[in-house]
C-alpha positions as CSV (number, residue, x, y, z in Angstrom):
1,M,-24.8,-13.4,-1.1
2,Q,-24.3,-10.5,-3.6
3,F,-21.5,-10.4,-6.1
4,G,-22.4,-7.3,-8.0
5,L,-21.4,-3.7,-7.1
6,T,-24.0,-1.2,-5.9
7,E,-24.7,1.8,-8.1
8,E,-22.5,4.0,-5.8
9,Q,-19.7,1.5,-5.9
10,Q,-19.9,1.3,-9.7
11,M,-19.8,5.1,-9.8
12,M,-16.7,5.2,-7.7
13,Q,-15.1,2.5,-9.8
14,D,-15.8,4.5,-13.0
15,V,-14.5,7.7,-11.4
16,A,-11.2,6.0,-10.5
17,K,-10.9,4.4,-13.9
18,N,-11.4,7.7,-15.7
19,F,-9.0,9.5,-13.4
20,A,-6.3,6.9,-14.0
21,E,-6.7,7.0,-17.7
22,S,-7.0,10.8,-18.0
23,E,-4.7,12.1,-15.2
24,I,-2.0,9.4,-14.8
25,L,-1.7,7.5,-18.1
26,P,-0.9,10.4,-20.5
27,T,2.4,11.2,-18.8
28,L,3.1,7.9,-17.1
29,E,6.0,6.7,-19.2
30,E,7.7,10.1,-19.0
31,D,7.1,10.3,-15.3
32,E,8.4,6.7,-14.8
33,A,11.6,7.5,-16.7
34,A,12.2,10.6,-14.7
35,H,11.2,9.0,-11.4
36,R,8.8,11.9,-11.0
37,F,6.3,12.2,-8.1
38,R,3.5,14.7,-8.7
39,P,2.0,15.8,-5.4
40,E,-0.7,17.6,-7.3
41,L,-2.1,14.2,-8.3
42,V,-2.4,13.3,-4.6
43,K,-4.5,16.5,-4.0
44,K,-6.7,15.7,-7.0
45,M,-7.3,12.2,-5.7
46,G,-8.1,13.7,-2.3
47,E,-10.6,16.1,-3.9
48,L,-12.4,13.1,-5.5
49,G,-12.7,11.5,-2.1
50,F,-10.4,8.6,-2.8
51,F,-8.8,8.8,0.7
52,G,-11.9,9.4,2.7
53,C,-13.0,5.7,3.0
54,S,-13.5,4.2,6.5
55,L,-13.3,7.6,8.1
56,P,-15.9,9.8,9.8
57,E,-17.4,12.6,7.7
58,E,-16.4,15.1,10.4
59,Y,-12.8,14.5,9.5
60,G,-13.3,14.5,5.7
61,G,-14.6,10.9,5.4
62,N,-17.0,10.1,2.6
63,G,-19.3,7.5,4.1
64,F,-17.7,4.6,2.2
65,G,-15.7,1.7,3.7
66,F,-12.7,-0.5,2.9
67,L,-14.6,-2.3,0.1
68,E,-15.0,1.0,-1.8
69,A,-11.4,1.9,-1.1
70,V,-10.1,-1.3,-2.6
71,I,-12.4,-0.9,-5.6
72,I,-10.9,2.5,-6.2
73,A,-7.3,1.5,-5.6
74,E,-7.6,-1.4,-7.9
75,Q,-8.5,0.8,-10.8
76,I,-5.6,3.2,-10.1
77,A,-3.1,0.3,-9.8
78,K,-4.4,-1.2,-13.1
79,V,-2.8,1.8,-14.8
80,S,0.1,2.5,-12.4
81,G,1.3,0.5,-9.4
82,S,3.1,3.7,-8.2
83,W,0.0,5.7,-7.8
84,R,-1.7,3.0,-5.7
85,L,0.8,3.9,-2.9
86,P,-1.0,7.1,-1.8
87,F,-4.0,5.0,-0.6
88,N,-1.8,3.5,2.1
89,M,0.2,6.6,2.8
90,Q,-2.9,8.9,3.2
91,N,-5.8,6.6,4.2
92,H,-5.1,3.0,5.2
93,G,-1.9,3.9,7.1
94,P,-1.9,7.2,9.0
95,A,-5.5,8.4,8.8
96,V,-7.3,5.2,9.7
97,T,-4.8,4.4,12.4
98,V,-5.0,7.8,14.0
99,N,-8.8,7.6,13.8
100,N,-8.7,4.3,15.8
101,F,-6.0,5.2,18.4
102,G,-5.8,9.0,18.5
103,T,-7.3,11.6,20.7
104,D,-10.0,13.9,19.4
105,E,-7.5,16.6,19.1
106,Q,-5.1,14.5,17.0
107,K,-8.0,13.3,14.8
108,E,-9.1,16.9,14.1
109,R,-5.5,18.1,13.6
110,F,-4.2,15.4,11.2
111,I,-6.8,13.3,9.5
112,P,-8.3,16.1,7.3
113,G,-4.9,16.9,5.8
114,W,-4.3,13.3,4.9
115,V,-7.8,12.8,3.4
116,S,-7.6,16.0,1.3
117,G,-4.1,15.2,0.1
118,E,-2.8,18.5,1.4
119,N,-0.4,16.7,3.7
120,I,1.6,13.9,2.3
121,G,1.6,10.9,4.7
122,F,3.9,8.1,5.5
123,F,4.7,5.5,8.2
124,A,8.2,4.5,9.3
125,M,8.8,1.0,10.6
126,T,11.5,-0.7,8.5
127,E,15.2,-0.3,9.3
128,P,18.5,-1.4,7.7
129,D,18.6,-4.5,9.8
130,T,15.0,-4.8,10.8
131,G,12.1,-5.7,8.5
132,S,9.7,-8.5,9.5
133,N,10.8,-8.6,13.1
134,V,9.8,-5.1,14.1
135,V,10.3,-5.7,17.8
136,Q,14.1,-5.8,17.1
137,M,14.1,-2.3,15.7
138,R,17.0,-0.1,16.9
139,T,15.5,3.3,16.6
140,T,14.9,4.7,20.2
141,A,12.8,7.4,21.7
142,T,14.0,8.7,25.0
143,D,11.8,10.8,27.3
144,K,13.7,14.1,28.0
145,S,11.1,15.6,30.2
146,D,10.1,18.4,27.9
147,H,10.5,16.5,24.6
148,W,11.3,13.1,23.1
149,E,14.8,12.5,21.7
150,I,14.9,10.1,18.7
151,N,18.0,8.3,17.5
152,G,18.3,5.7,14.8
153,Q,17.6,5.1,11.1
154,K,14.6,4.1,9.0
155,M,14.9,2.6,5.5
156,W,12.6,2.0,2.6
157,I,10.0,4.5,3.8
158,S,7.5,5.5,1.2
159,N,7.3,9.4,1.0
160,A,10.2,9.8,3.5
161,H,11.7,12.8,1.9
162,V,8.5,14.4,0.6
163,G,6.2,13.6,3.6
164,D,4.5,16.2,5.8
165,W,3.0,14.3,8.6
166,G,3.2,10.5,9.4
167,L,3.8,7.8,11.9
168,L,7.1,6.8,13.4
169,Y,7.6,3.6,15.4
170,A,10.5,3.5,18.0
171,I,11.6,1.7,21.1
172,T,10.9,3.5,24.4
173,D,11.8,0.5,26.7
174,R,14.2,-2.1,25.4
175,E,13.6,-4.4,28.3
176,A,9.9,-4.6,27.9
177,G,10.0,-6.5,24.6
178,H,6.9,-5.9,22.4
179,K,5.5,-3.7,25.1
180,G,8.4,-1.4,24.8
181,M,7.5,0.1,21.4
182,T,5.7,3.4,21.0
183,C,4.1,5.2,18.0
184,F,4.6,8.9,17.3
185,I,3.1,11.4,14.9
186,I,6.0,13.5,13.4
187,N,6.7,16.1,10.7
188,P,10.1,15.4,9.1
189,K,10.3,19.0,7.7
190,E,10.0,20.5,11.2
191,T,12.1,18.0,13.2
192,E,15.5,19.2,14.3
193,G,18.1,16.5,14.1
194,L,16.3,14.5,11.3
195,V,17.9,14.1,7.9
196,T,15.9,12.6,5.0
197,S,17.3,11.3,1.8
198,P,15.8,9.6,-1.3
199,I,16.4,6.0,-2.5
200,E,16.4,6.0,-6.3
201,T,17.8,2.5,-7.0
202,K,14.5,0.7,-7.0
203,L,13.5,-1.9,-9.6
204,G,10.0,-0.5,-10.0
205,L,7.4,1.9,-8.6
206,H,9.4,4.7,-10.0
207,C,6.7,7.4,-9.5
208,A,6.4,6.5,-5.8
209,P,9.1,8.2,-3.7
210,T,11.0,6.1,-1.3
211,G,13.7,7.2,1.2
212,E,15.3,7.0,4.6
213,F,15.3,8.8,7.9
214,A,18.4,9.4,9.9
215,F,17.7,10.6,13.5
216,D,20.6,12.2,15.5
217,S,19.3,13.4,18.8
218,A,16.2,14.6,17.0
219,R,13.6,16.4,19.0
220,I,9.9,15.9,18.8
221,P,7.2,17.3,21.1
222,K,5.9,15.3,24.1
223,D,2.4,15.3,22.7
224,S,3.6,13.4,19.6
225,V,2.6,10.0,21.1
226,L,-0.2,8.2,19.4
227,G,-2.2,6.0,21.8
228,E,-0.1,5.3,24.9
229,V,3.6,4.9,25.5
230,G,4.3,1.2,25.1
231,Q,1.3,0.6,22.8
232,G,3.3,0.9,19.6
233,F,3.4,-2.9,18.8
234,Q,-0.3,-3.2,19.1
235,I,-0.8,-0.1,16.9
236,C,1.7,-1.4,14.4
237,M,0.1,-4.8,14.0
238,W,-3.4,-3.2,13.7
239,Q,-2.1,-0.8,11.1
240,L,-0.4,-3.5,9.0
241,N,-3.7,-5.4,8.9
242,S,-5.2,-2.3,7.3
243,T,-2.4,-1.4,4.9
244,R,-2.2,-5.1,3.7
245,I,-5.6,-4.7,2.2
246,G,-4.3,-1.8,0.2
247,C,-1.4,-3.9,-1.0
248,A,-3.8,-6.7,-2.0
249,A,-5.8,-4.1,-4.0
250,G,-2.6,-2.9,-5.7
251,A,-1.8,-6.5,-6.6
252,V,-5.2,-7.1,-8.0
253,G,-4.9,-3.9,-10.0
254,I,-1.4,-4.6,-11.4
255,G,-2.5,-8.2,-12.1
256,G,-5.6,-7.0,-14.0
257,G,-3.5,-4.6,-16.0
258,A,-1.1,-7.4,-16.9
259,V,-3.9,-9.7,-17.9
260,D,-5.6,-7.1,-20.1
261,A,-2.4,-6.2,-21.8
262,A,-1.6,-9.9,-22.5
263,I,-5.1,-10.6,-23.9
264,N,-5.0,-7.5,-26.1
265,Y,-1.6,-8.3,-27.5
266,A,-2.5,-12.0,-28.1
267,N,-5.5,-10.8,-30.1
268,E,-3.3,-8.4,-32.2
269,R,-0.1,-10.3,-32.8
270,T,0.1,-12.7,-35.7
271,Q,2.5,-15.6,-36.3
272,F,2.4,-18.2,-39.0
273,G,-0.6,-16.4,-40.5
274,K,-2.7,-16.6,-37.3
275,K,-3.3,-14.5,-34.2
276,I,-1.2,-16.0,-31.4
277,A,-4.4,-16.1,-29.3
278,S,-5.5,-19.1,-31.5
279,Y,-2.6,-21.2,-30.2
280,Q,-3.4,-23.5,-27.4
281,M,-0.3,-22.9,-25.3
282,V,-1.1,-19.1,-25.3
283,Q,-4.7,-19.9,-24.5
284,A,-3.5,-22.0,-21.5
285,Q,-1.4,-19.1,-20.3
286,I,-4.4,-16.7,-20.6
287,A,-6.7,-19.2,-18.8
288,D,-4.3,-19.6,-15.8
289,I,-3.8,-15.9,-15.2
290,V,-7.4,-14.9,-15.7
291,A,-8.6,-17.6,-13.2
292,E,-6.0,-16.5,-10.7
293,H,-6.9,-12.9,-11.1
294,E,-10.6,-13.5,-10.5
295,A,-9.8,-15.6,-7.5
296,A,-7.5,-12.8,-6.1
297,R,-10.3,-10.2,-6.5
298,L,-12.8,-12.3,-4.7
299,L,-10.4,-12.8,-1.8
300,L,-9.7,-9.1,-1.7
301,Y,-13.4,-8.1,-1.7
302,K,-14.3,-10.6,1.0
303,A,-11.5,-9.4,3.3
304,A,-12.6,-5.8,2.7
305,W,-16.2,-6.7,3.4
306,L,-15.3,-8.4,6.7
307,K,-13.4,-5.2,7.7
308,D,-16.4,-3.1,7.0
309,Q,-18.6,-5.4,9.1
310,G,-16.1,-5.2,12.0
311,L,-15.6,-8.9,11.9
312,P,-12.3,-10.8,12.4
313,N,-10.4,-10.6,9.1
314,Q,-6.6,-11.0,9.7
315,H,-6.8,-14.5,8.2
316,E,-8.7,-13.3,5.1
317,T,-6.6,-10.2,4.7
318,S,-3.3,-12.1,4.7
319,M,-4.8,-14.7,2.3
320,A,-5.8,-11.9,-0.1
321,K,-2.4,-10.2,0.2
322,L,-0.5,-13.4,-0.3
323,F,-2.5,-14.8,-3.2
324,A,-3.0,-11.5,-5.0
325,S,0.7,-10.6,-4.9
326,E,1.8,-14.0,-6.2
327,A,-1.0,-13.9,-8.9
328,A,0.1,-10.5,-10.0
329,V,3.7,-11.6,-10.4
330,H,2.6,-14.7,-12.3
331,A,0.3,-12.7,-14.6
332,A,3.0,-10.2,-15.3
333,S,5.6,-12.9,-16.0
334,E,3.3,-14.8,-18.3
335,G,2.4,-11.5,-20.0
336,M,6.0,-10.9,-20.8
337,K,6.2,-14.3,-22.4
338,I,3.2,-13.6,-24.5
339,F,4.7,-10.3,-25.6
340,G,7.9,-12.1,-26.6
341,S,10.8,-9.7,-27.3
342,Y,8.5,-6.7,-27.0
343,G,7.8,-7.7,-23.4
344,Y,11.4,-7.1,-22.6
345,S,11.2,-3.6,-24.1
346,T,10.5,-0.6,-22.0
347,E,8.3,0.7,-24.8
348,Y,5.6,-1.7,-23.7
349,P,4.0,-2.0,-20.2
350,A,4.6,-5.7,-19.7
351,Q,8.0,-5.1,-18.1
352,R,6.6,-2.4,-15.8
353,Y,3.8,-4.7,-14.5
354,L,6.5,-7.3,-13.6
355,R,8.8,-4.8,-11.9
356,D,6.0,-3.3,-9.9
357,A,4.3,-6.6,-9.0
358,H,7.4,-8.0,-7.3
359,S,7.3,-5.2,-4.7
360,L,4.0,-6.6,-3.3
361,R,5.6,-9.8,-2.3
362,V,7.8,-7.8,0.1
363,V,6.0,-4.7,1.4
364,E,3.7,-4.7,4.5
365,G,4.9,-8.2,5.4
366,T,6.5,-10.6,3.0
367,S,4.7,-13.6,1.4
368,N,6.5,-15.8,3.9
369,I,5.1,-13.7,6.8
370,Q,1.6,-14.0,5.3
371,K,2.0,-17.7,5.2
372,L,3.0,-17.7,8.9
373,I,-0.1,-15.7,9.8
374,I,-2.4,-17.9,7.6
375,S,-1.0,-21.2,8.9
376,G,-1.0,-20.0,12.6
377,I,-4.7,-19.1,12.4
378,S,-5.6,-22.2,10.4
379,L,-3.9,-24.5,12.8
380,G,-5.6,-22.9,15.8
381,D,-2.4,-21.5,17.3
382,N,-3.6,-17.9,16.9
383,E,-7.0,-16.2,16.8
384,N,-8.3,-14.4,13.8
385,R,-8.5,-10.8,14.8
386,V,-10.2,-7.6,13.5
């Protein structure tokens, strides 16, 4: 059993760390305040191969796997939770899913653009009244012989109003239950009858655009279907088990940033003539969040390793997502306490870590959903799947 990174993995970690510190950090506070998304950063990340993991080289892949992807994403999230999102929007979401379920033509047409960052990706599942229970979504796709007609609404979709190509999940047969959902590849900018709009009232992740889709007899081509008609639920669940690993990586990164900030501040701040790091209650806080952070990283790396081996990993992926997101919130919360009044100030990063960390308890399946998955597999009610 090896716990160290290979030379190549260390190199990719260093590249990601340097990118985050040189390309993201210098303007981060200004970008956060302006809710500014910079697509040129997505392209730069693509040029560095950040989105090519777990994909064939013929489509722009880089020969690395999920483990390398989470190592890279962790370093980005350590500086900015917002800029971890492209890993799911470009790689773990659309690209990996199309590579697994798409035709050769679809793979050749779409994956290279997502990998390079030339095409901004997304995936649309959530609706105003439908989150965890995706089978109850109301968005419909009706076969009109020469095209599909889409009606309905999607909410809380990352990159909705800036996206180029992405995945849409809709109901094609209401009576068929989970076998009545279908996945489509769509371009919002070229879809007649589709209106996109931004959501700018978020607590955190201010550099990651979020929006909604409103479909009113929208028309998409007949060849937009990914996989088979009625296979959407299977594709959706498979995709979520991939994007959850990206969320876990984001949580480990945010948690790591919060831990480092708390340690640095505790070693700098003095009270009653001593560094606050010398007080046992502060030491206890540091010990708790450091231990949880290291445990979260081990869970994350194990889940990613299992994915790369093609072994069942849903159990481990959900454990990593659950534990890492809860640990990140705890680390950020304790960090704010250690910072004291400065933690409440937007001039310091403690508050941003806390705002961003909370999102990871919700996205790609809430913490409660992860507990259902973990308990179901642990009790033998469900099988652990790839």
